[in-house]
C-alpha positions as CSV (number, residue, x, y, z in Angstrom):
1,X,57.6,55.2,39.9
2,X,59.3,57.3,37.5
3,X,57.7,58.0,34.1
4,X,61.1,58.6,32.5
5,X,64.3,56.5,32.0
6,X,66.0,55.3,35.1
7,X,69.9,54.9,34.8
8,X,70.6,51.7,36.8
9,X,74.0,53.1,37.9
10,X,72.2,56.1,39.4
11,X,69.5,53.8,41.0
12,X,72.3,51.5,42.6
13,X,74.3,54.6,43.8
14,X,71.2,55.8,45.7
15,X,71.4,53.0,48.5
16,X,74.1,51.1,50.3
17,X,72.0,48.3,52.1
18,X,72.8,44.7,51.1
19,X,70.2,42.0,50.3
20,X,67.6,44.9,50.3
21,X,66.1,45.2,46.9
22,X,64.7,48.5,45.4
23,X,61.7,48.4,42.9
24,X,62.9,50.4,39.8
25,X,60.0,49.6,37.6
26,X,56.6,47.6,37.3
27,X,55.8,45.5,34.2
28,X,52.2,44.3,34.4
29,X,52.0,42.4,37.7
30,X,55.8,42.1,38.0
31,X,58.5,44.2,39.9
32,X,61.8,44.9,38.3
33,X,64.1,45.0,41.3
34,X,67.8,45.7,41.8
35,X,69.9,44.8,44.8
36,X,73.4,45.0,46.0
37,X,74.5,41.7,47.4
38,X,77.6,40.4,49.3
39,X,78.1,37.3,51.3
40,X,75.2,34.7,51.7
41,X,71.5,35.0,51.5
42,X,69.4,32.1,52.9
43,X,68.1,28.8,51.7
44,X,64.5,29.6,50.5
45,X,61.8,28.4,48.1
46,X,59.3,30.4,46.1
47,X,56.4,27.9,45.9
48,X,54.4,29.8,43.2
49,X,56.8,31.7,41.1
50,X,60.1,31.4,39.1
51,X,62.8,34.0,40.0
52,X,64.8,35.7,37.3
53,X,68.4,37.0,37.9
54,X,70.5,39.3,35.8
55,X,74.0,40.1,37.0
56,X,74.8,43.8,36.4
57,X,78.1,43.8,38.1
58,X,80.4,41.4,39.9
59,X,79.6,37.6,40.2
60,X,76.6,35.8,41.8
61,X,76.4,32.2,42.7
62,X,73.2,30.3,43.2
63,X,73.2,27.0,45.1
64,X,70.1,24.9,44.1
65,X,68.8,21.7,45.8
66,X,67.3,19.7,43.0
67,X,66.0,16.1,42.8
68,X,69.4,14.8,41.4
69,X,71.4,16.6,44.3
70,X,72.8,20.0,45.0
71,X,74.6,22.1,42.4
72,X,75.8,25.7,42.1
73,X,75.3,28.0,39.2
74,X,77.9,30.7,38.5
75,X,76.7,33.9,37.0
76,X,79.3,36.4,35.8
77,X,78.4,39.9,34.9
78,X,75.9,40.0,32.1
79,X,74.6,36.5,32.7
80,X,71.0,35.6,33.4
81,X,69.4,32.6,35.2
82,X,65.9,31.6,36.2
83,X,65.4,29.5,39.3
84,X,62.3,27.4,38.7
85,X,59.4,27.7,41.1
86,X,59.6,25.3,44.0
87,X,63.3,24.9,43.9
88,X,65.1,25.4,47.1
89,X,68.0,27.9,46.4
90,X,70.6,30.2,48.1
91,X,72.2,33.1,46.4
92,X,75.5,34.3,47.4
93,X,78.2,36.7,46.3
94,X,81.6,36.2,48.0
95,X,83.1,39.5,46.5
96,X,79.8,41.4,46.1
97,X,77.6,41.9,43.1
98,X,74.8,44.1,41.8
99,X,71.7,42.1,40.5
100,X,68.4,42.8,38.7
101,X,65.5,40.5,39.4
102,X,62.0,40.0,37.9
103,X,59.4,38.8,40.4
104,X,55.6,39.1,40.8
105,X,54.7,42.1,42.9
106,X,54.4,41.2,46.5
107,X,56.9,38.3,46.4
108,X,59.0,38.0,49.5
109,X,62.7,38.2,49.3
110,X,62.9,35.2,51.6
111,X,60.3,33.1,49.7
112,X,57.4,31.1,51.1
113,X,59.7,28.6,53.0
114,X,63.1,29.5,54.3
115,X,65.8,29.2,57.0
116,X,66.0,31.5,59.9
117,X,66.5,35.1,58.6
118,X,69.6,36.6,59.8
119,X,70.0,40.4,60.5
120,X,71.9,41.1,57.2
121,X,68.9,39.8,55.0
122,X,66.0,42.1,54.6
123,X,62.8,40.1,54.5
124,X,60.7,42.4,52.2
125,X,58.6,42.6,49.1
126,X,60.9,45.4,47.9
127,X,61.5,49.0,48.8
128,X,60.5,52.0,46.8
129,X,63.5,53.5,44.9
130,X,64.4,57.0,46.1
131,X,67.1,58.7,44.0
């Protein structure tokens, strides 16, 4: 981890992999992760933690399966949204996006329960940022 400021534009420019988050900082027991995303992730659930999203660039959509039915949340650049723990969800970005997430250290990108993981989705707890 860096002990100085980290320009997010520089951090995002340091990798090309989609759906493969990089850890840019730690806050207490939480990772601050950034990712480039395009296309669909998978339906998954984090049983024990909420998941915070901030859209840095582009547009992210998150489909949610809730007790009242399925809905999709649209997040333009600069928008934030928190998926409550235990909520089945699937992020997707038809035209691509850059996102920032807060998650407890060690949280799997594919959650505790999920669909089959396709090759384009990195099942990880986050990668170290190398700039």
